[in-house]
N, C-alpha and C positions, 0 to 999 in steps of 0.2 A: 504493500500500500504506500509506504513512504517513498519507495523508488519510483512508483508511478507518479506520485505527487511532485517529486523533484523534477522528473523528466518533463512533465507537463509545464511546470513553472519555467524551466529553461526555454522551452519552445515559445511560451507566451512572452518571456522577456525579450527574446530575439525579435519577435514580431513587433513588440512595443517600441523597441529601439529603432527599428526600421520606420515605423510610423512617425516617431518624434523627430528623427534626424535625417531621414532620406526622402520621404514623400513630400510632394508639394503641399503648401499650407491648406488649400481647400480639400485635398484628399485626406490629409491627416485629421482635420476637423470632422470630415465625414465619417472617418473610421471611429473616432471617439463617439460620434452620434450613433453609429451602428451598435457599439458596445452597450450604450445606454438603452437603445431600443430592444436589444436582446434581453436586457434586464427588465424592460417593461413587459415583454412577452411572458417572462416568468412571474413577474409581480401580479399579472392578471389572475394567475392561479390562486394567489392569496385572497383575491376578491371573489373567488368562486367562478371565475370565467374560464371554464375548462374547454369549451368548444373552440375550434379554430376561429370562427367568425367573431366570437366575443373577445378573444385574445387580440385579433387583428384590429378590432375596433378600439380596444384600449391602447394598443400600440400607436394607432393613428392619432388618438387624442393626446398622448404624451408627446408625439412628434410635433403636433400643432402647438402644444405648450412650449416646447423647446424653441420653435420658430419665433413665437411671440416674444419669448424672453430674450432671444438674440437681437431682434430688431429694436427692442426697447432698452437695450443696455449699452448703447454706443458711447456713453460718457462714463468717466470714472465715478461720478456721483450716482448715476443710475445703476451701475454694476454693484457699487457698495450697498445700495438700497436692496437690490435683489439678494445679495449675500447676507445682509443683516436679517432680512425676512427669513431666509433659510436657517440661519443660526438660531433665530427665535423658535422656529419649528423644532430644532433639535433639542432645545431646552425643554420644550413641551414634551418631546419624546422621552427625555430623561425622567421627567415627572411621571409620565405614563408608566414607564418601566418600574419606577420605584413604588408607585401608589396603587395602580390598577392594571397590572400586566395581563389579567384575564378579561379585561373589558374591551374585547375586540369583536367587531362584526364586519360583514362584507363591505358595507358602505365606507366604514372607517378605513378599512384596508385599501380600498380603491382610491380614496382621497389622499391617503398617506403616500401612495405611490407617486402621485404628482409632486407632493412636497419634497420627496426624496430625490426623484430622478431628474426633474426639470432643472432645478438650481444646480445640481451636480454637473450636468452636461454643460450648462452655461458657464460655470466656474472653470471647468476643464478647458473649454474652448477659448474663453477669454484669456486664461492663463497661458495657454499655448501660443496665442497670437500676440502676447504682450511684448513690446520692445522689438529690437532688431534680432532676427534669428541668429543663433539658436538660443537666445536668452530665455524666451518663454519655455522652450523645451527643457532646459536645465532646471528652471524653477519647478516645472511640473514633475520632472523625474525625481527631484529631491523630495517633494511631498510624497510621492509613491514610495520612496526609500524609507521615509519615516513610518508610513503605514505598514509596510512590509516588515520593518524591524519590530514594530509593536506586535505584529501577528506571529512572527517567527520566535521572538523571545518568549511570548506567552505560551506558544505551543510546546516548546521544549521544556521550559521551566514548569509549566503545568503538568506535563507528563511525568517529570522527574520528582517534583516536590509538592504537587497539588494536593492539598488537604481541605482547606477552608473554601467552601463554595462561594462564588461571587454573586450569582443570581440564579439559585436553584429552580425558581418558578418559571424561568425563561430558558436558561441554558445550563443544565446540570453539570456539564463537563468543564465549565470555566471556573477558575479558582483565583483567589487573591494572590497566591504564589505566582501564578501565571502572569497576573497584572504586574507584579514586581519585576519579573523577568523581562517582560515587554518594555517596561519603563526604563530599565537599565540599558537595554540595547538601543532603544530610541534616543536616550540621552547621549550615547556614544555617537550615533549618527548626527544628532543635533550639534554636538560640539564640532564635528568635522564640517558641517554645513556652515556654522558661524564663521569659521576660518575661510572657507571657500568663497563665501559671498561677502566677506569683509563686513560682517554685520556686528552691531553691538551685542556682546555675548549675553548679558542678562535678559534684555528684552527679547532677543531672538530665542533664547531657551524658554522664555515664557510662551512664545508662539508654538514652539515644539511641544510643550506640555499641553497646550490647548488642542493641538492636532492629535496627540496621543489619547487624551481623555475622550475627545469626540469620536475617535475611531472605535473605541470600545462601545460607545453608545450606539453607533451605527450597526455594529456587529450584533449587539443584543436586541436592537429593534427589529432587525430582519429575523432573528431567532424567535422573537415574540410572534411575528406574523406567520412564520413557518409552523410554529406550534399550533396556532389557531387553525391553519389549513391542514394540520396533521401530516406535515412533510418533513422528512429528514434533511433533504437538500432542496434547493430551489429548482434544480434541474439536473441534467446528466450530461451536459455538453462537454465538460472538462474532466477528463479522467483523473481520479484521485482528488478532485476538488469539488465536484458537484456541478452546480450551475453557475452562470455568469454572476448572478447576485451574490453567490457565496464568495466570490472573489472581489467584488466591488462594493460590498455593503459598508465596509469601514471607510472606503474612499469617498463615498457619497456624503458621509457626515463630516469628514475632515476638510473637504474642499471649501465650504463657506468660511470656516474659521481661518484657514490658511490664506485665502485670498484677502480677507479683511485684515489679517495680521500683516501681510506683506505691504498692503496699502498704508497702514498706520506707521510701519517702520520705514516707509519710503523706498522699499525694495521692489515694488511692482511698477514697471515702466508705465508712465502715464498717470500714476497716482499723485495725489497732492503731497504725500509724505507726512 
């Protein structure tokens, strides 16, 4: 299982690097959109839309939402407003997880999909397009490295040391020991990033911490909806990993905080700083 997981990850990484650093900008943004739309196809299952027609309809609605978000976010202020709204949703999701994780229904699941997927694609696209290439590609890749570090550190620390459950009502396999392992590895990547981007260390590590915490919330939120839909994985497209959502859940929640943080630190080209 681990070997399959690693091989799939290597293939996905190679494809991602090709998208970020080789494809023309329009094609790369389109590929990011396709990933999100594959996620929308899977999310439709959380809302009970199991027939192809229902899933396609939901996918089309998410695509329309993405288009509207893109054309209404051409200024730094408009993008910040979109990301702030998304960050607010994730704070609501955190409260939902903490207080009422079983209070889920099909309509709530359907609406949550828009709140998760539309701002995520917008943030990814605008981040990729920021500044003179390949500046945006490097900024986006670094965020992914943070999320991956959190996931990898949590996976191995949780397997080796996991005892105290993090959120047993939502995801029984996650532990506080895994959270600590993920935090330590994310911190190491964050320190390297602060040097690479010549960023002020303390504020930058604050941003890294926000990305780390938000990535956990995204992971647990998807688990909450999977549990409601009685699914182990969101899909089966990726051997050893499950579905597309199982790979991007943490990314969708990290994007808004990362984009906002880069803007506040003056590290996002075109931001006010």
